[in-house]
N, C-alpha and C positions, 0 to 999 in steps of 0.2 A: 075716499078719494085716491086715485093714482097720480104719483107725481113722475112726470118723464124728464130724465135728465140725458142731455146729448153729450155731455163730457164728465164722466165721474171723478176724473181726476182734480177737477176744480175744487169739489167739495166732499172728499172723502168721509168725513165725520157725518154728513147727512144720510149718507147712504147707509151707514150702519145704524143710525137711529130710526130711519124709517122702514128698515128690512122688508117686511111684508108688503107694504104699499108703495112699491117702487118698481117702475118699469126703466131699465137702463137700456138705451138705445145707443148705437154707434151709428152715425150719421150716415158714414159710408156703406154701411151694411143694412139690408131692410130687415134682416132677422134678429128679432130682439130675443132675450133671454126669456122673457115672458112667454113668446110665441113658440120657443123650443119646449119650455116646461109644459105648455098645454097640450102640444102635440104627444109628449111623452105620457101624459095623463089620460090623453083621449086613447091611445093605444092600449095602456094598461088597465084603463077603467077605474083610475083613481082620480082623487082631487090633490091639487097642490099642498093643502093642508097636511095631507098624509105623507106626501114626501117630506115635508118639513119636519114632521113629527120624529120622535126619538124613539121609533120602532123600527125593528130590523126584520120583519117578516117579510116574506115573499110577495109581491115582485118588488118591494120598495128599494132593496139594495141594487137590483139591477136597473130600475127607473132611474135612480140616482145617477148610476154610472152613465147610463145613456145620456142624460141631460147634460152631464159634465163634460162628457166627451164631445157632443155636439155643440156645445157653447165654446168649448176652447177651439174646435174648429171653424165655427161659422160666425163668431163675433170676434171683437177685439178686447173684449172684456179680460180684467185680470182674474188669476184663481180665487183672490180674495173675494172679489165682487160676485163671481159666479157660486162660490160657497155660501156666502153670507145670505144670497137671495133664499137658498134652501136650509137655512140653519145648521151650517156645517162649518169646519175648519177648513182653511186652505189646504193642509196636508191630504184632507180627504180627496180632494180633486186629482192631485197627483196619482193617489192611488187608483181612483175610479179609471183614469185614462190608461194606466198600466193594465188593469184588468181588461178594458176595451181591446188595447193592442193585442194582448196574449189571444182573448177570444177571436179577433180577426184572423190572426195567425193560425189558431187551430180550427176554426170555422165552427166554434162552440156555439150550437144551437140555441142556449139559453140567452146569449147577449148578442150573437152575430145576426140571426134572423130578426128580431125586433129592431135592431140598428139599422138594418138595410130597409125595413118598412118604414121606419119613422122618419128616415133620411127622404124617402118618396113623398111622405106626407107633407114635408116642409117645402 
């Protein structure tokens, strides 16, 4: 069962307890973190469960970084909500964003090219 929460700030404790079965939607923005996660998974040929797992084999770190960056840009969710959705800490989101910013500046093909393609998928 999926639970859709329009305003995650009303019941933040519930977000933590539901973790995998939650879709946080910003009413002013049609892109949900679930939609972004699904687009990233489709591009990389992986499942959301693999992104949530404690495995750091390629392409999982790249997929997580792109997911976090797009969620920060295209939703109004907090870093904590974005991180908890993929079973990570809030500080990871800051690191992922820094990695993507660096990749965009240097046009690193490992992150820059997938990011551009996934943006088009959304």
